[in-house]
C-alpha positions in Angstrom: 9.6 44.4 -9.5 12.1 42.7 -7.2 9.2 41.5 -5.0 7.4 40.1 -8.1 10.5 38.2 -9.2 11.0 36.8 -5.7 7.5 35.5 -5.5 7.8 34.0 -9.0 11.1 32.3 -8.0 9.5 30.8 -4.9 6.6 29.6 -6.8 8.8 27.9 -9.5 10.9 26.3 -6.8 7.8 25.0 -5.0 6.5 23.6 -8.3 9.8 21.9 -9.2 10.0 20.3 -5.7 6.5 18.9 -6.1 7.3 17.6 -9.5 10.5 15.9 -8.2 8.5 14.3 -5.3 5.9 13.0 -7.7 8.5 11.4 -9.9 10.0 9.6 -6.8 6.5 8.3 -5.8 5.9 7.1 -9.3 9.2 5.1 -9.4 8.5 3.6 -5.9 5.0 2.6 -6.9 6.0 1.1 -10.2 8.9 -0.8 -8.6 6.6 -2.5 -6.1 3.7 -3.0 -8.4 5.0 -3.4 -12.0 2.6 -3.5 -14.9 1.1 -6.7 -13.4 2.2 -9.2 -10.7 1.4 -12.4 -8.8 2.6 -13.1 -5.3 2.5 -15.5 -2.4 2.4 -13.9 1.0 2.1 -14.8 4.7 0.5 -12.5 7.2 1.1 -12.8 10.9 -1.3 -11.0 13.3 0.6 -10.5 16.6 -1.0 -9.6 19.9 0.4 -9.6 23.5 -1.4 -12.9 24.3 -2.0 -14.6 21.0 -1.0 -14.7 17.3 -2.6 -15.8 14.1 -1.1 -16.7 10.7 -2.8 -16.3 7.3 -1.5 -17.5 3.9 -2.6 -15.8 0.7 -2.1 -15.3 -3.0 -2.4 -12.0 -4.8 -2.6 -10.7 -8.4 -2.5 -7.2 -9.7 -2.9 -5.4 -13.0 -1.9 -1.7 -13.0 -3.5 0.3 -10.2 -7.1 -0.5 -11.0 -7.3 -4.3 -10.7 -6.3 -6.6 -7.8 -7.4 -10.0 -6.4 -6.4 -11.5 -3.1 -7.2 -15.2 -2.2 -6.9 -16.6 1.3 -5.3 -20.1 1.2 -5.0 -20.8 4.9 -6.1 -21.4 7.6 -8.9 -23.9 6.7 -11.7 -21.8 8.2 -10.8 -18.8 5.9 -9.7 -20.8 2.8 -11.3 -19.6 -0.4 -12.2 -16.1 1.0 -11.3 -13.6 -1.7 -11.2 -9.8 -2.3 -11.5 -8.2 -5.7 -10.9 -4.6 -6.8 -12.0 -3.3 -10.2 -11.5 0.4 -10.6 -13.2 2.0 -7.6 -15.4 -1.0 -6.7 -14.4 -3.7 -4.2 -16.0 -7.1 -3.5 -15.5 -9.8 -0.9 -16.4 -13.4 -1.6 -17.3 -15.5 1.5 -17.5 -19.2 0.5 -18.8 -20.4 3.9 -22.0 -18.5 3.3 -21.9 -18.5 -0.5 -22.1 -14.7 -0.6 -20.5 -11.9 -2.5 -20.5 -8.6 -0.6 -19.7 -5.2 -2.2 -17.7 -3.0 0.2 -18.8 0.6 0.5 -16.1 3.4 0.6 -16.9 3.8 4.3 -15.4 0.4 5.0 -12.0 1.2 3.5 -10.6 2.4 6.9 -11.7 -0.7 8.7 -9.4 -3.6 9.7 -8.7 -6.2 7.0 -9.1 -9.8 8.2 -8.7 -8.6 11.9 -5.2 -7.2 11.2 -3.6 -3.8 11.7 -3.9 -3.2 7.9 -7.0 -1.5 6.5 -9.1 -2.7 3.6 -7.5 0.2 1.7 -4.0 -0.9 2.5 -4.5 -4.4 1.0 -6.6 -3.7 -2.1 -5.1 -0.2 -2.7 -8.3 1.6 -3.5 -6.5 4.9 -3.2 -3.6 5.6 -5.4 -0.5 7.3 -3.8 0.3 8.6 -7.3 -3.0 10.2 -8.3 -4.9 10.9 -5.1 -2.2 12.9 -3.3 0.0 16.0 -3.7 3.7 15.0 -3.1 6.4 17.1 -1.4 10.1 16.6 -0.5 10.5 17.6 3.2 14.2 16.9 3.6 16.7 14.2 3.9 17.2 11.4 6.4 19.1 8.2 7.1 17.1 5.0 7.8 19.0 1.7 8.5 22.1 3.1 6.8 20.3 4.2 3.7 20.3 7.8 2.5 16.6 8.7 2.1 14.3 11.4 0.9 11.6 12.4 3.5 8.4 12.8 1.6 5.0 14.1 2.6 1.8 13.1 0.8 -1.3 15.4 1.2 -4.7 14.2 -0.2 -6.2 16.1 -3.0 -9.5 17.8 -2.2 -11.6 15.5 -4.2 -9.8 12.3 -3.3 -11.7 9.6 -1.4 -8.8 8.4 0.8 -8.4 7.1 4.3 -5.5 9.2 5.6 -5.1 12.9 6.4 -1.4 12.7 5.4 1.4 10.2 4.9 5.0 10.6 5.7 7.3 8.4 3.6 11.0 7.6 3.7 12.5 6.4 0.4 16.1 5.3 -0.3 17.8 7.5 -2.9 19.8 4.6 -4.4 17.1 2.1 -5.3 13.8 3.9 -4.6 13.0 1.5 -1.7 10.3 2.4 0.8 11.8 1.9 4.3 9.4 3.7 6.7 5.8 5.0 6.3 3.8 7.0 8.9 0.1 7.4 8.5 -1.7 10.4 10.1 -5.4 11.2 10.5 -7.0 14.5 9.3 -6.1 16.1 12.6 -2.5 15.3 12.3 -2.4 12.4 14.9 -0.1 9.5 14.1 -2.3 6.3 13.6 0.0 3.7 12.1 3.7 3.2 11.4 4.9 0.7 8.8 8.4 -0.6 8.8 9.7 -2.2 5.6 12.7 -4.5 5.8 14.4 -7.7 4.5 15.5 -6.1 1.3 15.9 -8.8 -1.3 16.0 -9.4 -5.1 12.7 -10.9 -6.3 12.2 -11.4 -10.0 15.0 -9.0 -10.9 13.9 -6.2 -8.5 15.4 -5.1 -5.2 12.4 -4.7 -2.9 11.5 -4.9 0.8 9.9 -8.3 1.4 8.7 -7.7 5.0 6.1 -5.1 6.0 5.4 -4.5 9.7 2.4 -2.4 10.6 2.3 -1.0 14.2 -0.6 1.0 15.6 0.4 4.1 17.5 -2.1 3.6 20.3 -1.2 -0.1 20.9 2.5 -0.4 20.1 2.7 -3.9 21.6 0.6 -5.3 18.8 1.5 -5.5 15.1 0.8 -7.2 11.8 3.6 -8.5 9.6 3.2 -9.4 5.9 6.0 -11.3 4.3 6.4 -11.8 0.5 7.5 -15.4 0.0 7.7 -14.8 -3.7 6.5 -12.4 -6.3 6.6 -12.3 -10.2 6.3 -9.1 -12.1 4.8 -8.3 -15.5 2.9 -11.5 -15.8 0.5 -12.4 -18.6 -2.9 -11.4 -17.2 -5.7 -9.2 -18.5 -8.8 -7.4 -17.2 -11.0 -10.5 -17.7 -9.1 -12.3 -14.9 -10.4 -9.8 -12.4 -14.1 -10.8 -12.4 -16.5 -11.8 -9.7 -16.9 -15.2 -11.4 -13.1 -15.7 -11.3 -13.0 -14.5 -7.6 -15.4 -17.3 -6.7 -13.6 -20.1 -8.6 -9.9 -19.3 -8.2 -7.8 -21.6 -6.1 
């Protein structure tokens, strides 16, 4: 009887921990995403012997719709990426062509950066595609944090084998993320910083992605501005809109 009660207690404790972790992830995701949003961003691709800067605009609606438009440099201007549910398209104005991206391309580099296609258009959902667990406490840049681990669900079509996430307890701010492959090897580390208030929310406005194998290179995305809960509906996220938007 004691053994049965002990097993039941451990099971309930495990379940409660998972539930708490999921609530943390939901709050983090909602804080950065909102019900909808529009943003203006700058991406800097940094290599030991060269660097490149890309300007872009982005729009989102929930977790199922997003649109990214490249506004500079001139050679990439007008290039756009659209996500509707699980389908993703790329508009290439220089060749007047729309390309549908297959799931196999989600782990590939986005615009030559250290971010993947999945990172930018968020095909996978950290809320719905992963199991969530609290693995302890930590301190990052003076912030008291939860250390969380995200393990993919069996039927989830995701890029990563696991994700390690550090979230501040006070404001639910992501500060550090580590991405691992299916064999447990560290692939990328993302450092989030420059915590500011934007449209009434305290968020990190700088994201720095660093590959484990080439730590001297990195890609930095800076939010110049972002507006949350904008007036936009599903019709905005269409192939026709992707081709016309400026």
